[in-house]
N, C-alpha and C positions, 0 to 999 in steps of 0.2 A: 516424500516431502512432508516435513512437519507442518502443522497448522500455522505456526508462526511464520514459516517461510511462504506459505500460501498467502497470508495476509500481506507479507512484504511484497510479493509479486503483484498483488492487486493494487497496493499503494503506489508501486513504481509505475504500473500501467496508467493509473489515474493521473499521476503527476506528469507523465509524458503527454497525455491527452490535454491536460490543462495548459501545459507549456505551448503545445501546438496551437491550441485555441487562442491563447494570448498573442502568439506571433501572427495569427491570421487577423485578429482584431487590429493589431498595430499596422499591418500591411494595408488592410482595408481603410483604416483611418488616414493613413498617409496618402493613399490614392485619392480619397475623397477630398482631402485638404488641397492637394495639388490641383485637382480638377476644378474645385470651387474658386481657387485663386486665379486660375487661368480664365474661367468664365467671367469673373469680376473684371479683369483687365480687358477682356473682349467687349463686355457690355459698356465699359467706360468709353472705349474708342467708338463703339457703335452709337452711343448717345451723342457724342460730339458731331459725328457726321450727320445723323438724322435731324439734329437741331438746325442744321443749315438747309437740309433738303426739304423738311416738313412734308413727308410723304402723304400721298392720298390714303385716306382711311377706307376700311372695308364698308360694305353696306350695313347701315344700322336701321332697325325698325323694332318698335316695342311689341307690336302685335303681329308682325310678319306680313302686314298688308299695307301699312302706312309708312312709306320710306322717309327717312330723314333726308335733308339736303346733302349735297356732296360735302364730305367732311375731310379733315386733315389731322395728322398727328403732330403735336408740337410739345415743347417744354419737356423733353426727355431728361430724366434724372436717374442717377444710379445710387444705390445705398447698400450697405452691408453691416452686419452685426456679428459679434463674437459671443461665445459662451465657454464655460468650463466643462471639459469632459475628461474623466479619469485624471484629474489634476493638471490638465493641459488646456491652454486656450486654443479653441478651434472655431471655425466658421459656424454660426448659427444659420445664416442665410445670406444671399446677395440678391439684388433685385434691380430691375429697370422699370420705370413707370413713365407714363406720358398722359397728356390731355388730348381729348378729341373734340375739335371745334369745327364749325363750318369753314369751308375753304374761302368763302367770300363773306365779309361782314361779321357781325356779332351773332351769338346764338339767338335763335328765334323760337317762338312758341309753337306748340303743336297740340293736338288733341286726339285721343283714341277712346273709343267706347266699347265696353265688353259686357256681355250678359250671360256668359256660360262659365262655370267654375274653372275648367281647364285653361280657358283664355285669360281669366282673371289671375290665376296663379302664374301664368307665363309672363304677363305684363308686370305684375308686382315684383317678381324675381328679377326681371331685367331693370326695373326702376331702381332696385337696390344695388345693382352692380354699378359702381362708379363713385358715388351714387348719382342719380339723375334728379335734379330739382323738379318737384311736381306738386300738384294739388289733386286730392281725390274728392269726387263729388258723387253723391247718390242721386240718380234720376228716378223720380217717383211718378206714378200715375196721378194726374191732376185731381181726379175725383176719388179714386179708391185709396190713394196714398200707398199703393203697393210698389215695391222696388222693381224697376224695370231694367235698369242697367247701371253700370259704374262708369263714370267718365273721369279720365285722367288728363289734366292740362299740364304739360311739361315744357321744359326748356332743352333745346338740342345741344347739350354739352354733357360729356361723360369722361371717364378715365379708363385706362387700361394698364396692365402691368404683367410682368413675368417675374415670378419668385422662384429662386433656385435654392433648394434645401438639401444639404448633404446628409445622407444617412450613413454615418461613419462606420457603424458595425457591419453594414452590408456592402460598403464600398460602392455606393451608387449615388446619383444626384437626381432628386425629384424636381420636376418642373411643373409649376402651376401657372397657367396662362389665363388671364382675365381680359375679356373683350378684345382679344387679339385678332379675331376673325368675325367681327360683329359681336353682339351680345352673347355671352356664354363663358363657361369655365371649362378648360381642358387640362387634364393631368397626364403626364407621361414620365417615364423613368429611363435614365440612361446609365449604363455602367460607367463608373468614373474614368477608367482608362480610355474610353471612347470619346470623352468630351474634349474634343480638339477643334481646330479651326473649321474643318469640314462640317462637323455636326452643328456648331454654332452659326455657321453660314446659313444652314438650313433654317435655323431659328430666326435669323435676321430676315431671310426671305419671307417667312411666315408673317412677321411683324409688318412688313411693307406690302404684303398682299401678293407676292409672287408665288408661283408653284414651288412646292417644297416637299421634302421627305422627312420633316422633323418629327411629326406625330404619326 
């Protein structure tokens, strides 16, 4: 075989690989788009039902010791955004969000005090989730003026959400859950073809605090 024919064979093989790669990208993108559209419609229906039910919220506590009063989930809203990918309009994300308020009456005030760095970091990160309205105070020794502890005065109200982001090239959907099981962020990924009613039912169970297999 001449050198020119060798180059021709290499070029043909590369073209075949590129063609197959492009086909895989198109298939993965189509699957991610279909799954995200299905998830959006499911979340829209879920929000309508949960706005009527106002389900009980999970247990909330900033320091893990001082519990908030019994809370509920209300004001469910669904949103979605689009973006351009390879000259096509595709989903950027879809999401469902809600407010967390006391089951009875208006939000009330609470106080937690921390004096160790790990506890301080935990409380500050949880305050930022939502966010939680609060004031930070330094407690100092009355004579030495040395810092003894940090006190946080807060209001028992926060937010939660689930953001679904399609990763088109991989053909998967990434789920980011904020405050869905108390304060915290959870991430999980599902293959797009598996994002059907049964999987999203598990997500709905998680949101309302029932046993589930979503994460």
